[in-house]
N, C-alpha and C positions, 0 to 999 in steps of 0.2 A: 608303810610309812616310806615316802619317797626321799632319796638322798640327793642332796645338792652338792654339785662341784663347785668347788671356789674358783675365782676368777683366776688366781695364780697358778692354781693346778691346771686349768685348761689352756693357759697360755704355755705352760711347760710343755703339756701334751703336744700341743700344734708344734712347739720347737722341735720337739723329738722327730714327729712325722716329717717335718720339712727338712730336717738333717738327714733323715734316713733316704728321703727322696733324692736329696742332694747328692748323698754318698752313691747310691745306686746309679744315677745318672753321670756322675762323674767316673765311676769304675767302666761304665759302658762306654763312654766317649773315649776314656783312656785306652781301653781295649781296641775300640775302632781306630783310634789314632796309632797306637802300636802296630796294628795289622797293616795299616796304609804304609806307615814307615818302613815296616818290614819288607812289603812289596816293593816299595820305593828302592830300597837298599838292594834287594835282589835283583831289580831291573837295571839298576846301576852298574852291579857286577857283570851282568850279562851283555851290556853295551859295551863295557869296558874290554870284555874279553873278545868280543866281536871286532872292537876296533883294533885291538893288538892283533889279532889274527889277520885283519884286512891289511894293516900296515907291513906285516912279514911278507905276505903273499905279493903285494904289489910292488914292493922293493926288491924283492928276490926271485920271483916265479919266471921262468924263462919264456914261458907261452904267452898267448894273449887272451885276456879276459872278456869274455862275452857278459856285459853288464845285466842283460835281461835274464840270462841263464843263471847267472849268480843270484839275481834276486829270487828267481823262482826256487833255486836249490835252498837257499836261506829260509824261505817260508815253508817249504816242505820238510826241511830238517828240524824246524822248531815243532811242527806237528807230530813228527816222529818222536821227538824228545819228550812230548808230553805225556806219553804213556797211554794216550787213547788209541787203542787199537783200531778203531773205526774212522778215526781222523784222515782227511783227505785234503790235498792242496790241487786246485785245478788251475792251470794257467789259462790265460784268456781264450785261447782255442778250445781247449778241452771243456772249459765252462759253457762255451756256447754250444758245443756238441752235446754236452751233458743236458742242457735245457731242451734241445730238440729230442734227445732221447725220451724224456719224461712226457713230453706231449706226443710221442710216438710219430713223429715226423723225421724220418731218417734221410739225411741227404747222401744216399748212396744208390745201389741199384736193385735193392729190394730183397736182401738174402739175410738169413740167419745163419752163423758160422761157428765153429770151434776148431782148436788145433788138433789134428789126428796124431797118432803115434809116430808117424814120420816127419811132423813139423809143418805140414801143409795146411792150408784153410780147407775145411771140410764144410761143404754145404749142407745144412740140417734142414732147412725150409726156403721155398722160393715162395715170396708173397704175392697174392693175385695182383694182376694189372700193373707188374713192374717191368722194368727195362729187362730184368734177369729172366723173367718168365718169357718175354717177347723174344729174348735171343736163345731161349731153349735150354737154358741152365736148369739142371735138376738137382733135388736131393740127393746126396751121395756123391756128387762131383767133388772133384780135388782142384782147387786154384793153386798152380805152382809157380806162376810168374804174374806180376802185375807191373804193366809198362815194362821197364828194363830191369825191374828187381825180382831176382829170384826168391821165393818163399822158403824159408828155412826155420827151424826150431830157434835159431839164435836171433834172427830179427822179425820173429812172427808177429810180435806187438806192433812193431812199426810198419810191416807189411800190411797187416789187418787194417790199420789206421788209414792206409792209402786208399781203401775202398770209399772213405769219406771224401767229400770235397764240396765246393760250391756248387749250386744247382747250375745245370747246364754245361758243366765241365765233362770231358770224355777220358776214358781210359782204355787199355787194351789187356785182356785177360788171357793167359794159357790155361785151359781146363782139360784135366785128365778124368777121363771116364772109362774104367777097366785099363786097358793097356793102350787106348787110343789118346792121343792129345790134339785139342782143337783150339785154333786161336780165335778169339771172338774180338773183333776190332770196333773201336768207336761206340763203346757203351756209355750212354750218356746218364750222369747222375741227376736225380730229381727227387723231389719229395715223394715219398711213398707212405702212406698210412697203413701201417702194419696191423694185423690182427693180434689181440693180446688174450682173445678168448676163443675157444673152438669147442663145438658141442656136437655130439652124435647120438642116436638112439640104439641102444642095446637090445638085446632079446628080453622080452618080459616087460617092455614099456619103461625100461631104465635108461635114464638120461645121464650120459657121461659128459661133463663140462671140464674141460681142461683150462685152466688159467696158467698163462706164461709170465705174466708179472702184473703188478698192481700200478698202473700208471694212469694217467689223467683221462684216458679214454676207455678205460677198462669198465668202469661202471655202466656206461650207455651200452657198450657191447654185451656186457654180461646180463643187463636186464633184457635186452633185445632177444638174447638166445634162450634165456630162461622161459620168458613169456613165450617164444616159439615152441619151445620142447613140451610146455604145458599144453599149448593149443594143439599139439600133435599127439597128446594123450600119454604124456609121461606120468608115471604113478609113483616115480622115485628119482631121486638125485645122487650121483657120485661126483663129487668136486675132486678134482686132481691138482694139487698144488706141489707135487714134487720137484724138486730142483729150483723153486721159485725163492729168489733171494735178494730180489730188488722190489722197490715199491714206495708208494706214499701213504701217509696215514689217512688222507682224503679219500683216497680210492678205495682202501680196504673197508672204511666204516661205511662208505656209500654202497658198497656191494652186500656187507653184513645188513645194512638196514633193509634192504630188498627181502632178506630171508627170514629176518628174526622180528619177533614181536616187540612191544613197548619195554624199554628197559635201557641200561647203560651198555654202551659198548666198548669203550677203553678210556682210562684216565692215566694221568702221568704223575711221577714223583720227581721233583727238581732237586738241584744240589743243596738246597735248603730244608729239604724234607717235606715240602708243601706238595699237597696232592691236589690235582686239578682234574674234574671230569670234562674230557675232551670231546666226546660224542655219545649220542643216544639215539636208539632207533624209535620209530613210530609204531602204531598199532598194527599196520599191515604186516603181513608175513606169509610166506610159503609153507603151507601145513602138509607136507609130505615127507616120507622117510628119507634120510639123507645118510652120507658117509663121506669122510674126507680122507684121500690118500695124501701121505706125507712121506718123506725120506730124511737122510741125514743132511741133505743140502737145504731143505725146507727152512727158511730163516725169516726173521723180523716180521714183517707185516702178514706173510703167510703163516707163520706160526700163530698170530693173533686171531686169523681167520679161522683156523682149525680149533683153537681152544673155545672162541666165542661160540661156534655151533655147538661143541659139547656142553658148555656151560648152560646154554638154554635147552639142554636134553633133546636138541634137533637131530643129533646124529652122532655116530661114532667115528674114531680115528683110527685109520689102518696103516701100517707100514712099520717104520722103525723111529727111534727117537731122534728129535729134530736138532738142529743146530744150537738152539739156546741163545738166540740174540733178541733179547728183549729191551732195547734200548732204542732212543729216538736220536737221529741225528738232524742237525739244522744247518743248511747253507747260508753263509754270510758273504755277500759279494763285496769284492774290494775296489778300491778307486779306479785301478787300472784295468778293470776288466775280468780279472781272475777272481777266485773265491775260495774259501776253506769250508770245509764240512767237519763238525765236531759234535760230539755226544753231549746232550743238554738235558736228557731225562731218561727215566725208565718207564716202560709200558707197564700197566695194570690191566689184566684181562677182566671182563665182566665181573666175575665172581672167583675164579681161581687166583691162586697165588702168582706173582711173576714167574715167568719162565726163563728169565735173563740167567745165563750161565748154567741153566740146568737142562734145558730142552723140554720137549713137550713128549711125554710117554705115551704111545698109542694104546688104545683100548685093546686092539689085537695086534701083536708084534708079528710081522711076516716080513721075511726077507725075499728078495728077488733070487731066482735061480740065475746060474750064469747064462743060460740062454736068455731070460728075462731083462737082464742087465744090458744086453745088447739093443733092447727097445724096438726091435724090428718086428716082432710078431706078438700080438696081444695074447695069444694062446698060451705063450710061457709068462705071462704078466700074472703072478701068483698073488700079489697085492690086490689087483683089480678083481681077481676071481673072489678073494675073501670079502671085499667090499660088496660084490654083487650078492654074496650070501647073506651079509649083514642086513642089507636093504630087503631081501627077500624074507628074512624073518619078520622084520617089521611090516612089510606089506601083508604077509599072512596072517600076522596078529591082527591087524585092521580088517582085513577080509573075514577072519573068523568071527569078529566081533558083530560084523553086518549080518552074517549068516545065522548067527545065533538069534539076533535080534528078528530076523525075518521068520525064522521058525516059530519063534514065541507069538508072532503076530498071527500066522496062519495055523497054529496048533489045533488040529480038528477035536482033540480029545477035550477041549476045554468047552464048558457050557456055553451055548449061544444065547444071546439076548433077543428076545423077540418083542418087536414093537407092539403097541397096544392097538395100533391101527390094523396090522396083519392080523391080530387075534381076533379083531371084530369082524375080519372077512371071512375067517374060516371057523372060528368057534363061537357059537351062540352064547349070549351073556346067561349066566346062571347064579342063583344066590349061593353064596358059599358061607360055610360055616365059620365061626370065629377061628377054630384050628386051621382051616383052610387058608382064610385070610392072613393069618400069621404067618403060615408057611409060604405064601405067595409074596408078602412083604420081603421075607429073608431072601427068597430066591431073586426076587427084583433087584434087592440091595447088593447081592452077590454079583448079579450080571453087570449092574451099573458100576460096581467096583472094577470088575475085570475089564469092562470097555474102557474106563478111564485110565488103567494101567496100560491097556494096549495102545491107547493114544499116546500116553507119555513115552512108551518104548518107541512108538513110530516116530515121534518128534526127535527123540535122541538119535534114531536111525538116520533121519534127514539131516540133523546137524552133523553127525559123523560122515556122512556121504559128502556133504558140502566142504567139510574140513579137508577131506581127502582129495 
């Protein structure tokens, strides 16, 4: 028996629903209004304080204020006060140089450097086809003076920046090699495309691929060198991302797409808790044993690279726990040519939990010896040695599988099946008894079954060989 709802009850029910909906909407709107009002009040407090400071300084400061420097300092101070440890402010010149860095077009003389213990600029690498190479500068050289400025620990950052400038401008360097100093005059700055990927073939057909950073040109260089190593007969890969702490998401996902099969590469979680898939890989992959070298300076995109390879069971990670920077920074250009860089989301690897604040724990924890830390002799690189051992285990396992399969196929102890055509050439046909016919049928079935099994094994062997 169906029950009918009276018109009055229906109207009352709809009124309750409408009231509830209105209440929820009102609460949300009020909360949003309160948030905006609170933000507005806080902003007003900030502007009032800044105006008060500005008044006191302009009325009482004995020195001269440089307005552009003041604005730059205000922007930088705001970011520092935000609590975002990765936030950065770029003035117009720094932002222009930063964009050149990511495109890997350095307007200098073609060298990679760092500050040595004495505060001098030490040359780590001289790039091919660069003004520095043409001038005879070598890795290990010390730059002690640029034009009229002596390089010291106190002014190192400013001195290193002097290496950069507009294309076509010149500079003079005082270079120390050993105990001798040489003045190199009129070095011309120009665009130099610098390699972000280097590769070499180790013993045992193991390719060592060193990635220096994940910038805009890295995917193309990486693909070219991996393909070349495979063409040269590489049977395994070791990827070295030790010390890599800069990069772009586009670059690292393009590199991973070259190596990994179809599936997710990275997703992000924003300030509202919303997760978005950012990149996936296609079906093409490199099916060879792999290992990844990391250290405590491996950070950001380089950490994602290592974890993704492990998530897909493509290789193991060797070294020490990484830096644990699993966040995304985004650059926002400002109207005056400057820019700010702030953290906008967290990385999520393909299948592992976020490594932000935790770091990536290697499969094999290996610390460099004191000699290995100098980086001059690969013979002391204990991490590289362990990586070689790891990929050799995988290579031996693959080879063992192929050897066992081949032995199964060529096993002489197995009964051979003889074709009826061969039997007719050598054995005359004779009438057989029912028992002999049954025995013959069983033998034929056994032989046919074994032949089919051998074909299946052979097919698996071919597939394994192609995959390797």
